[in-house]
C-alpha positions as CSV (number, residue, x, y, z in Angstrom):
1,M,0.0,0.0,0.0
2,R,1.4,3.4,-0.9
3,R,2.4,5.7,1.9
4,L,-0.3,8.2,2.8
5,S,0.3,11.9,2.5
6,A,-0.6,14.4,5.3
7,V,-4.1,14.4,3.8
8,L,-5.5,10.8,3.4
9,L,-8.1,10.3,0.7
10,V,-10.8,8.1,2.2
11,A,-14.1,6.6,1.0
12,V,-16.2,6.0,4.2
13,A,-19.9,5.0,5.1
14,V,-22.2,4.8,8.2
15,A,-24.2,1.7,8.8
16,G,-25.6,2.0,12.3
17,C,-24.4,0.0,15.3
18,K,-23.9,-3.4,13.7
19,K,-20.8,-5.2,15.0
20,S,-19.5,-6.4,11.6
21,E,-15.8,-7.3,11.5
22,P,-13.6,-5.8,8.9
23,P,-12.4,-8.0,6.0
24,A,-9.1,-9.9,6.5
25,A,-7.1,-7.4,4.5
26,A,-8.2,-4.5,6.7
27,P,-5.9,-5.0,9.7
28,Q,-2.8,-5.1,7.5
29,A,-4.0,-2.1,5.5
30,A,-4.8,-0.1,8.6
31,A,-1.4,-1.0,10.1
32,A,0.3,0.2,7.0
33,A,-1.8,3.4,7.2
34,A,-0.8,3.9,10.8
35,D,2.9,3.6,10.0
36,A,2.6,6.0,7.0
37,A,0.3,8.7,8.5
38,P,1.8,11.5,10.5
39,Q,0.1,12.3,13.8
40,G,-2.4,15.1,13.4
41,T,-3.3,14.3,9.8
42,T,-6.7,14.8,8.1
43,I,-8.6,11.9,6.7
44,K,-11.2,12.7,4.0
45,G,-13.8,10.3,2.7
46,K,-17.3,8.7,2.8
47,V,-18.9,6.8,5.7
48,L,-19.1,3.0,5.3
49,E,-20.1,1.9,8.8
50,R,-20.6,3.4,12.2
51,L,-20.4,1.7,15.6
52,D,-21.7,3.9,18.5
53,A,-20.0,3.5,21.9
54,P,-20.4,6.8,23.8
55,P,-18.5,9.0,24.1
56,Y,-17.2,7.9,20.7
57,S,-18.5,6.8,17.3
58,Y,-16.3,4.4,15.4
59,L,-16.3,5.0,11.6
60,K,-15.3,2.4,9.1
61,L,-13.2,4.1,6.4
62,A,-12.0,3.0,3.0
63,V,-8.6,4.3,2.1
64,G,-8.2,3.8,-1.6
65,K,-9.1,0.1,-2.0
66,E,-8.4,-0.7,1.6
67,E,-10.3,-0.1,4.9
68,M,-9.5,1.4,8.3
69,W,-11.3,2.6,11.4
70,A,-11.5,6.1,12.9
71,A,-13.0,7.1,16.2
72,V,-14.6,10.6,16.8
73,P,-16.8,12.1,19.5
74,K,-20.3,10.6,19.2
75,T,-22.0,11.7,16.0
76,D,-25.2,11.1,14.0
77,T,-23.3,11.3,10.7
78,E,-25.3,9.4,8.0
79,K,-24.3,6.8,5.5
80,G,-22.7,8.0,2.4
81,K,-21.8,11.5,3.7
82,E,-18.4,12.9,2.9
83,V,-16.5,13.7,6.0
84,S,-13.1,14.9,7.2
85,V,-11.6,13.5,10.3
86,V,-9.1,16.1,11.6
87,N,-6.2,15.7,14.0
88,A,-6.3,12.0,13.3
89,M,-3.9,9.9,15.4
90,P,-3.3,6.2,15.1
91,M,-3.7,4.0,18.2
92,N,-2.4,0.5,17.8
93,G,-4.1,-2.5,19.5
94,F,-6.9,-0.3,20.9
95,E,-9.7,-2.2,22.8
96,S,-13.2,-0.9,23.2
97,K,-14.8,-2.5,26.3
98,T,-18.2,-1.0,25.3
99,L,-18.1,-2.8,22.0
100,N,-16.2,-5.8,23.4
101,R,-13.9,-5.5,20.5
102,K,-10.2,-5.0,19.8
103,F,-9.1,-2.9,16.8
104,D,-5.7,-3.5,15.2
105,V,-5.5,0.3,14.5
106,V,-8.0,3.1,15.2
107,F,-7.4,6.7,14.2
108,F,-8.7,9.1,16.9
109,G,-9.8,12.5,15.7
110,T,-12.7,14.9,15.3
111,L,-15.2,15.6,12.5
112,E,-14.4,18.8,10.8
113,G,-17.3,21.3,11.0
114,A,-19.7,18.8,12.7
115,A,-20.8,19.1,16.2
116,P,-21.4,15.9,18.2
117,V,-24.9,14.9,19.0
118,A,-26.6,16.4,22.1
119,D,-26.2,13.2,24.2
120,A,-22.5,12.8,23.7
121,K,-21.0,13.3,27.1
122,P,-17.5,12.4,28.5
123,A,-17.3,9.2,30.4
124,P,-17.1,9.7,34.2
125,G,-13.7,11.2,35.2
126,M,-12.7,12.2,31.6
127,G,-13.3,15.9,32.1
128,A,-14.9,18.4,29.7
129,G,-11.9,18.5,27.3
130,A,-11.3,14.8,27.1
131,M,-13.6,14.0,24.2
132,D,-11.9,15.9,21.4
133,G,-9.7,12.9,20.6
134,S,-6.8,15.1,19.5
135,P,-3.2,14.0,20.0
136,A,-2.7,16.8,22.6
137,S,-5.8,15.8,24.5
138,M,-5.0,12.1,24.6
139,A,-1.4,12.8,25.5
140,A,-2.6,15.0,28.4
141,Q,-4.9,12.2,29.6
142,H,-2.1,9.7,29.6
143,A,0.3,12.1,31.2
144,N,-2.3,12.5,33.9
145,V,-3.0,8.9,34.5
146,G,0.5,7.7,34.0
147,K,2.2,9.6,36.7
148,G,1.5,8.7,40.3
149,P,0.9,11.3,43.1
150,S,4.0,12.8,44.6
151,D,3.0,12.5,48.3
152,V,0.6,10.1,49.8
153,G,2.1,9.6,53.2
154,D,3.4,6.2,54.5
155,V,1.9,3.2,52.8
156,K,2.4,-0.3,54.3
157,V,0.2,-3.1,53.0
158,D,0.7,-6.9,53.6
159,K,1.7,-8.9,50.5
160,A,-1.1,-10.9,48.9
161,S,-1.2,-14.7,49.2
162,G,-0.9,-17.3,46.5
163,A,1.7,-18.7,44.0
164,D,1.4,-15.6,41.7
165,A,1.4,-13.1,44.5
166,R,4.0,-10.2,44.1
167,T,4.8,-6.9,45.7
168,V,4.8,-3.8,43.6
169,A,8.7,-3.8,43.6
170,E,8.8,-7.5,42.7
171,V,6.7,-6.9,39.6
172,Y,9.2,-4.3,38.4
173,A,12.2,-6.5,39.3
174,Q,10.7,-9.6,37.6
175,K,8.9,-7.9,34.7
176,A,10.8,-9.8,32.0
177,Q,9.8,-13.1,33.5
178,L,6.3,-12.0,34.3
179,K,5.5,-10.6,30.9
180,D,1.9,-11.5,29.8
181,K,1.5,-13.6,33.0
182,P,-1.1,-13.2,35.7
183,V,-0.2,-11.7,39.1
184,T,-1.9,-10.9,42.3
185,I,-1.0,-7.8,44.2
186,R,-2.4,-6.2,47.3
187,G,-2.0,-2.4,47.4
188,K,-3.5,0.9,48.4
189,V,-5.1,3.0,45.7
190,V,-3.3,6.3,45.7
191,K,-4.7,7.7,42.4
192,Y,-7.8,6.9,40.4
193,N,-9.1,8.1,37.0
194,A,-12.3,6.7,35.5
195,G,-13.5,6.2,32.0
196,I,-10.4,7.1,30.0
197,M,-10.2,5.1,26.7
198,G,-13.0,2.9,28.0
199,K,-11.0,1.9,31.2
200,N,-10.6,2.9,34.8
201,W,-7.0,3.7,35.7
202,L,-5.5,3.4,39.2
203,H,-2.2,3.6,40.9
204,I,-1.4,1.2,43.7
205,R,1.4,1.2,46.3
206,D,2.2,-1.3,49.0
207,G,5.3,0.2,50.7
208,S,7.8,-1.7,48.7
209,G,10.2,-0.1,46.2
210,K,11.8,3.3,46.0
211,A,10.1,6.6,45.1
212,D,10.1,7.5,41.4
213,K,11.5,4.1,40.5
214,D,9.5,1.0,41.5
215,N,7.1,1.9,44.3
216,D,4.0,2.8,42.2
217,L,2.2,0.5,39.7
218,T,-0.4,1.5,37.1
219,V,-3.4,-0.7,36.7
220,T,-6.3,-0.7,34.3
221,S,-9.7,-2.3,35.1
222,Q,-13.4,-2.2,34.5
223,D,-13.9,-2.4,38.3
224,V,-14.4,0.7,40.4
225,A,-12.3,1.9,43.3
226,K,-11.5,5.1,45.2
227,V,-8.4,6.6,46.6
228,G,-7.6,5.1,49.9
229,D,-9.1,1.7,49.2
230,V,-6.8,-1.3,49.9
231,V,-7.5,-3.7,47.0
232,V,-6.3,-7.1,45.7
233,V,-5.5,-6.7,42.1
234,K,-5.6,-9.8,39.8
235,G,-4.4,-9.0,36.2
236,S,-1.9,-9.5,33.5
237,V,1.6,-8.0,33.4
238,R,2.3,-6.0,30.2
239,V,5.8,-4.7,29.5
240,D,6.7,-1.7,27.3
241,K,3.0,-1.0,26.6
242,D,2.6,1.9,24.2
243,F,-0.9,3.4,24.0
244,G,0.1,6.0,21.5
245,A,0.0,9.8,22.0
246,G,3.7,9.5,22.8
247,Y,2.9,7.7,26.1
248,A,4.3,4.3,27.0
249,Y,4.5,2.3,30.3
250,P,7.6,0.1,31.1
251,V,5.3,-2.1,33.1
252,I,1.5,-2.0,33.7
253,I,-1.2,-4.4,34.9
254,E,-4.1,-4.7,32.5
255,D,-7.7,-6.1,32.6
256,A,-7.5,-6.4,36.3
257,K,-10.2,-7.6,38.7
258,L,-10.3,-5.8,42.0
259,T,-11.5,-7.2,45.3
260,K,-11.2,-5.8,48.8
């Protein structure tokens, strides 16, 4: 597939909320598009399909003879309409929990000259500016959730039990061996952000490790918690996880279940 210029020519269409999977060639085409397209590009074309998952609408796009997906603030754009998705930024391996679907690549942006429908609201905890889908907005979100609080006082939590139990510091120290494996960690929630990219984000500490090195662990979950809760986290260790927007995590626990 030829490299895309700063303005991508797209033929796209809206087909309501049907969960139809893209054809086999689409993931490879979308991946090539993600590699070729600069961040902040504009995608022009016609709507082929739309999946609504507030606060976003996912648009199936045709780029030349290939297909890709873009996500914009929830819209009622109709099938066959020519649209421009501005400030489009590729996100690799993005999973929508609302749709129960993982996309190889999704371009997050906004529709040029089109206001979102009246009921499009940010998910809880996203904030008023979190819906625009721009690279700056998404980078700001990750900068916010990715950095732990500077001062939470003394934290001392007993280690969880079981064969896969680890302390926060042990997860960092053993991250290579633990990659993609399940772990159980007991920790205190020291920071919590809800509804960013379809997930709840929390930081846990247990008193192990050193400040600004290995004492604070980021966790994503569909479960709800609040700052101050002591929770048992059961999830998978991901290493060098890149969510795009220039923000990556050397180690993170994903798809975690939380219990008290």
